[in-house]
Structures are given as structure tokens and as C-alpha cells.
C-alpha positions as a printed Julia matrix, in Angstrom:
104×3 Matrix{Float64}:
   9.52   -1.52  24.95
   7.97   -4.76  24.2
   5.31   -4.14  21.7
   2.53   -6.73  20.1
   1.21   -6.7   16.09
  -2.33   -8.47  15.92
  -2.74   -9.75  12.71
  -5.95  -11.12  10.97
  -7.81  -11.04   7.61
 -11.1   -10.65   6.07
 -12.9   -10.89   2.65
 -14.14   -7.43   2.39
 -12.09   -4.04   2.72
 -15.55   -2.39   4.48
 -14.79   -5.27   7.21
 -11.29   -4.61   7.68
 -11.69   -0.74   8.58
 -14.65   -1.56  10.67
 -11.92   -3.27  12.48
  -9.65   -0.39  12.07
 -12.13    2.17  13.03
 -13.49    0.51  16.46
  -9.93   -0.75  17.79
  -8.82    2.94  17.26
 -12.16    4.31  19.12
 -11.89    2.25  21.72
  -7.89    2.99  22.28
  -6.81   -0.94  22.07
  -4.8     0.08  19.39
  -2.61    3.0   17.89
  -2.07    2.03  14.1
  -3.86   -0.25  12.05
  -2.82   -1.04   8.39
  -4.79   -2.77   6.1
  -2.98   -3.95   3.19
  -4.97   -4.94   0.04
  -4.62   -7.9   -2.29
  -3.36  -11.07  -0.86
  -4.24  -14.44  -1.94
  -5.04  -16.66   0.65
  -5.22  -20.73   0.02
  -6.25  -22.83   3.09
  -8.11  -25.55   4.06
 -11.24  -25.38   5.48
 -14.08  -28.08   6.13
 -11.78  -30.76   4.31
 -11.74  -28.52   1.04
  -9.11  -26.78  -0.58
  -9.82  -22.93  -0.9
  -8.24  -19.77  -2.26
  -9.76  -16.27  -1.72
  -8.85  -12.77  -1.98
  -8.56  -10.91   1.58
  -7.22   -7.85   3.01
  -4.39   -8.43   6.09
  -5.7    -6.13   8.75
  -1.9    -5.16  10.99
  -2.57   -3.74  14.52
  -0.05   -2.24  16.38
  -0.24   -2.13  20.08
   0.66   -2.44  23.64
   1.4    -5.63  25.12
  -1.0    -4.54  28.11
  -3.93   -3.68  25.81
  -2.96   -7.11  23.33
  -5.85   -8.98  25.4
  -8.52   -6.15  25.04
  -7.63   -5.86  21.23
  -8.37   -9.47  20.54
 -11.48   -9.67  22.66
 -12.85   -7.14  20.57
 -12.18   -8.35  17.09
 -13.14  -11.78  18.53
 -16.38   -9.95  19.1
 -16.95   -8.3   15.46
 -15.1   -10.2   13.28
 -17.01  -11.64  10.46
 -15.43  -14.41  10.26
 -16.66  -17.96  11.9
 -12.96  -18.51  12.96
 -10.65  -15.74  12.83
  -7.64  -15.69  12.15
  -6.08  -14.01  15.1
  -1.95  -14.66  15.51
   0.24  -12.07  17.71
   3.58  -10.88  16.87
   5.74   -9.49  19.84
   8.9    -7.56  19.44
  10.63   -4.57  20.17
  10.14   -1.11  19.13
  12.1     2.1   18.73
  11.73    4.06  21.92
  10.08    6.95  20.42
   7.8     5.09  18.48
   6.86    2.89  21.45
   6.52    5.95  23.52
   3.85    7.55  20.85
   1.99    3.71  20.78
   1.99    3.64  24.99
   0.08    7.3   24.9
  -1.53    6.7   22.08
  -3.49    3.8   23.74
  -3.31    5.21  26.99
  -5.79    8.05  26.55
């Protein structure tokens, strides 16, 4: 079964937790991981920037992906949020659990 992972970054752990909690409450993701301690380097408004961020990974079904993306766009604290989708196959038992988790 195909699954999707939507990833984003935020500056505050509280923002990462809000993204996770809201997605789980609305059943548009089955599992969310928050990874701390990443260092991002990027160009923003023609200036090189570096900052500490939290990486947020949400696992969902391909069918729920658009709903998750729409939700995160609405509540994300950044003006231009990074929303990147990775797609792939999952073990059948994990995929069944994921499907059940977002279908209730």
C-alpha cells in the first residue's frame, strides 16, 4: 500500500506539537514524529540565514494527504512553510494500521 509522509520545519517545539496534535485530532495523520536539534541553512529575502528548527514528519494515507497539507498551511506559523511530500510503500501490517487510524 502506498503511504505519504508530509514534512515541515518550525522554530518552536510548541508549534511542532500544535501541528501534531491538530493533525491527529482531525485524523488526517496516523503518526507524527518531532525531531529536535536540526540546523537549517537557507536563503530568505536575499539573505543567507541559519537557525535551529524542529523537523515534523507526519505519516498518512495518500487519500488524506491533501487534507493534512491544507490543515498545516492554515495553522503553520511560517509565511512560507516548507511542506514536502515523500511517498512510498509500507509493510502491509503498518499500512493497515495507518489506514485504520485515519479512517475512524
